[in-house]
KOLPAPA-39566 format. One line per field, with one value per residue (C-alpha): chain; residue in one letter; residue number from 1; x, y, z. Coordinates in steps of 0.2 Angstrom, whole numbers, plus 5000, padded with zeros to 4 digits. Layout:
# KOLPAPA-39566
tilum = (A  ...)
dogu = (a  ...)
tipa = (NUM  ...)
u = (X  ...)
v = (Y  ...)
w = (Z  ...)
//
This chain:
# KOLPAPA-39566
tilum = (A  A  A  A  A  A  A  A  A  A  A  A  A  A  A  A  A  A  A  A  A  A  A  A  A  A  A  A  A  A  A  A  A  A  A  A  A  A  A  A  A  A  A  A  A  A  A  A  A  A  A  A  A  A  A  A  A  A  A  A  A  A  A  A  A  A  A  A  A  A  A  A  A  A  A  A  A  A  A  A  A  A  A  A  A  A  A  A  A  A  A  A  A  A  A  A  A  A  A  A  A  A  A  A  A  A  A  A  A  A  A  A  A  A  A  A  A  A  A  A  A  A  A  A  A  A  A  A  A  A  A  A  A  A  A  A  A  A  A  A  A  A  A  A  A  A  A  A  A  A  A  A  A  A  A  A  A  A  A  A  A  A  A  A  A  A  A  A  A  A  A  A  A  A  A  A  A  A  A  A  A  A  A  A  A  A  A  A  A  A  A  A  A  A  A  A  A  A  A  A  A  A  A  A  A  A  A  A  A  A  A  A  A  A  A  A  A  A  A  A  A  A  A  A  A  A  A  A  A  A  A  A  A  A  A  A  A  A  A  A  A  A  A  A  A  A  A  A  A  A  A  A  A  A  A  A  A  A  A  A  A  A  A  A  A  A  A  A  A  A  A  A  A  A  A  A)
dogu = (m  g  l  n  n  p  l  f  y  k  m  s  g  s  g  n  d  f  i  i  i  d  n  r  d  q  m  i  k  t  k  g  l  s  d  f  v  k  k  i  c  r  r  r  i  s  v  g  a  d  g  l  i  l  l  e  k  s  d  k  v  d  f  k  w  r  f  f  n  s  d  g  s  q  a  e  m  c  g  n  g  a  r  c  a  a  r  f  a  f  l  h  r  i  a  g  k  n  m  s  f  e  t  a  a  g  i  i  s  a  q  i  r  g  d  l  v  k  i  k  l  t  d  p  t  d  y  r  a  d  y  q  i  k  l  a  n  g  l  q  n  i  s  s  i  n  t  g  v  p  h  v  v  i  f  c  e  n  l  e  k  i  d  v  n  k  l  g  k  e  i  r  y  h  k  i  f  q  p  e  g  t  n  i  n  f  i  c  r  l  p  d  k  t  f  a  m  r  t  y  e  r  g  v  e  g  e  t  l  a  c  g  t  g  a  v  a  c  a  i  d  m  a  k  k  f  s  l  k  a  p  i  q  i  i  t  q  s  r  s  e  l  i  i  y  f  n  e  e  q  g  f  f  k  d  i  y  l  k  g  d  a  r  v  i  y  e  a  k  l  g  d  d  a  l  r)
tipa = (1  2  3  4  5  6  7  8  9  10  11  12  13  14  15  16  17  18  19  20  21  22  23  24  25  26  27  28  29  30  31  32  33  34  35  36  37  38  39  40  41  42  43  44  45  46  47  48  49  50  51  52  53  54  55  56  57  58  59  60  61  62  63  64  65  66  67  68  69  70  71  72  73  74  75  76  77  78  79  80  81  82  83  84  85  86  87  88  89  90  91  92  93  94  95  96  97  98  99  100  101  102  103  104  105  106  107  108  109  110  111  112  113  114  115  116  117  118  119  120  121  122  123  124  125  126  127  128  129  130  131  132  133  134  135  136  137  138  139  140  141  142  143  144  145  146  147  148  149  150  151  152  153  154  155  156  157  158  159  160  161  162  163  164  165  166  167  168  169  170  171  172  173  174  175  176  177  178  179  180  181  182  183  184  185  186  187  188  189  190  191  192  193  194  195  196  197  198  199  200  201  202  203  204  205  206  207  208  209  210  211  212  213  214  215  216  217  218  219  220  221  222  223  224  225  226  227  228  229  230  231  232  233  234  235  236  237  238  239  240  241  242  243  244  245  246  247  248  249  250  251  252  253  254  255  256  257  258  259  260  261  262  263  264  265  266  267  268  269  270  271  272  273  274  275  276)
u = (5062  5080  5086  5104  5106  5105  5114  5103  5103  5094  5089  5079  5068  5064  5061  5053  5065  5066  5075  5080  5086  5092  5081  5085  5091  5075  5084  5069  5054  5036  5031  5031  5036  5023  5029  5047  5043  5034  5048  5062  5053  5050  5059  5072  5072  5075  5081  5066  5058  5042  5043  5053  5057  5063  5071  5068  5070  5059  5057  5050  5061  5077  5069  5053  5049  5038  5034  5028  5022  5029  5013  5017  5004  5009  5006  5005  5016  5027  5034  5048  5052  5053  5066  5076  5074  5080  5096  5099  5098  5110  5122  5122  5123  5106  5101  5109  5105  5090  5079  5062  5054  5038  5027  5009  5003  5012  5029  5039  5054  5068  5082  5097  5107  5118  5107  5092  5080  5066  5053  5039  5023  5007  4993  4982  4964  4948  4951  4936  4938  4930  4917  4912  4912  4904  4916  4913  4914  4904  4907  4925  4929  4941  4947  4953  4963  4973  4991  4996  4988  4973  4974  4964  4969  4964  4968  4972  4977  4989  4997  5003  4985  4980  4980  4986  4985  4968  4960  4970  4965  4947  4947  4959  4945  4930  4917  4917  4936  4934  4939  4956  4957  4966  4981  4977  4987  4985  4992  4994  5001  5016  5020  5033  5019  5027  5017  5020  5012  5009  5003  4995  5000  4990  5000  5012  4996  5003  5011  5027  5040  5035  5025  5029  5013  5004  5014  5009  4991  4993  5001  4987  4973  4982  4985  4967  4962  4974  4975  4994  5006  5020  5032  5025  5036  5031  5040  5038  5038  5056  5059  5065  5058  5049  5046  5031  5029  5014  5004  4986  4975  4956  4956  4965  4983  4996  5015  5018  5035  5042  5059  5068  5083  5086  5099  5110  5110  5120  5123  5123  5120  5104  5107  5098  5091  5083  5069  5067)
v = (5100  5107  5089  5092  5073  5068  5053  5039  5022  5007  4997  4981  4976  4958  4959  4976  4988  5007  5022  5032  5050  5062  5077  5088  5102  5101  5098  5089  5100  5095  5102  5088  5075  5062  5061  5060  5045  5036  5039  5033  5018  5011  4994  4991  5008  5018  5014  5003  5001  4998  5015  5031  5038  5056  5059  5077  5088  5087  5098  5084  5069  5063  5066  5064  5055  5056  5039  5036  5021  5017  5024  5041  5041  5045  5032  5034  5020  5006  4993  4987  5005  5011  4999  5004  5022  5019  5010  5024  5037  5027  5025  5043  5049  5057  5047  5035  5016  5020  5033  5040  5048  5056  5047  5051  5037  5044  5043  5027  5021  5010  5000  4996  4980  4977  4974  4969  4983  4982  4996  5000  5003  5013  5003  4995  5001  4995  4977  4966  4947  4934  4942  4940  4951  4947  4945  4940  4921  4922  4926  4927  4926  4940  4950  4968  4979  4996  4994  5011  5007  4997  4978  4963  4946  4930  4913  4899  4881  4883  4899  4893  4890  4909  4921  4935  4948  4944  4942  4955  4968  4964  4966  4981  4991  4983  4996  4994  4999  5015  5028  5024  5005  4992  4980  4961  4948  4929  4918  4900  4890  4880  4863  4871  4883  4898  4906  4911  4926  4934  4952  4962  4980  4996  5009  4996  4988  4970  4957  4962  4951  4957  4969  4974  4981  4967  4954  4963  4962  4944  4941  4949  4940  4923  4926  4929  4914  4901  4909  4912  4922  4933  4932  4926  4922  4925  4920  4932  4928  4933  4919  4932  4931  4944  4943  4952  4956  4962  4962  4958  4965  4961  4958  4974  4973  4985  4987  4981  4978  4972  4965  4960  4964  4981  4978  4991  4986  5000  5019  5029  5046  5048  5050  5062  5047  5040  5053  5052)
w = (5154  5157  5161  5156  5155  5173  5181  5187  5196  5189  5203  5206  5221  5220  5202  5201  5192  5194  5188  5202  5201  5215  5211  5227  5216  5206  5189  5183  5183  5184  5167  5155  5168  5164  5146  5152  5163  5149  5137  5148  5155  5138  5136  5122  5115  5131  5149  5153  5170  5180  5187  5190  5208  5211  5228  5234  5249  5264  5279  5290  5287  5278  5260  5251  5235  5220  5212  5194  5186  5168  5160  5168  5182  5199  5213  5232  5236  5230  5242  5232  5225  5243  5247  5232  5236  5254  5248  5235  5249  5260  5246  5242  5260  5259  5275  5287  5289  5298  5289  5286  5270  5264  5252  5246  5257  5273  5281  5278  5289  5283  5289  5278  5280  5265  5250  5261  5266  5279  5278  5289  5280  5285  5292  5280  5277  5269  5271  5265  5265  5254  5243  5225  5210  5193  5179  5161  5165  5181  5199  5206  5225  5230  5245  5244  5255  5253  5259  5253  5236  5232  5230  5226  5232  5224  5231  5218  5218  5203  5198  5181  5175  5178  5164  5174  5161  5155  5172  5180  5167  5169  5187  5187  5177  5186  5190  5209  5209  5199  5196  5203  5198  5208  5208  5207  5216  5213  5227  5231  5246  5243  5251  5263  5269  5261  5247  5229  5220  5203  5201  5188  5192  5189  5180  5172  5164  5164  5175  5184  5193  5210  5220  5238  5243  5234  5245  5260  5255  5251  5268  5278  5268  5270  5289  5290  5279  5288  5305  5303  5313  5306  5298  5281  5267  5249  5233  5219  5201  5200  5213  5226  5243  5252  5271  5279  5298  5306  5323  5323  5337  5338  5319  5314  5307  5311  5313  5295  5289  5272  5270  5254  5242  5234  5220  5211  5193  5186  5187  5170  5162  5152  5134  5122  5112  5127  5125  5106)
//
């Protein structure tokens, strides 16, 4: 791939971890990229991450990105990844504190305030509330929405009783969501009227500690379910807080913002053995 051992940042957005590389010089080529992503995202025997982000040149806004899940598949959008990419761009003087960048889901804008990043997402589409799908153990009540990528939201009384990986996998591959599949979010309301969530992520193929676009999907569904106004606070499985802002007009949600931390874990140089 002609990598020449690039420098990278390891970053975490509310528990989702990412490998981020400045690829504006096109050091990393497209050929063999999926295999490269799978190798360096392996935990314990390589860098390990939920995904890889490449920052590249844009002729429209500050930069554009390509986002890859840990299984090597390319995804349109990732909320927590977008916040990490924005802070990376600011720290590397690719963009200022207020910026915009291209994604496959559309133009995303971001504001940097220390290690907190607030991003404006594209308006959600395909919202369908409170319907049933048939699973192996019977009917399951769900809502679904696309917040840049497709999501299912399931309201629960107790998150600890949910087998996230088993149920998530069954819904992720359910025939009504094919061929792309979907992400699955389980959410419950806490006594302080915030919410807690757990997520099965498509492309990671398992539970992750957080999901930004999933938190937005949950916030919209809970706003509808409980007649709530913004902002809505959601506690992720990492115990980090995500705050979602929105406007609702005549049943349609727009002006979606997601705020949370974007931490720099370390900077390093990729070793040859990471690709073995």
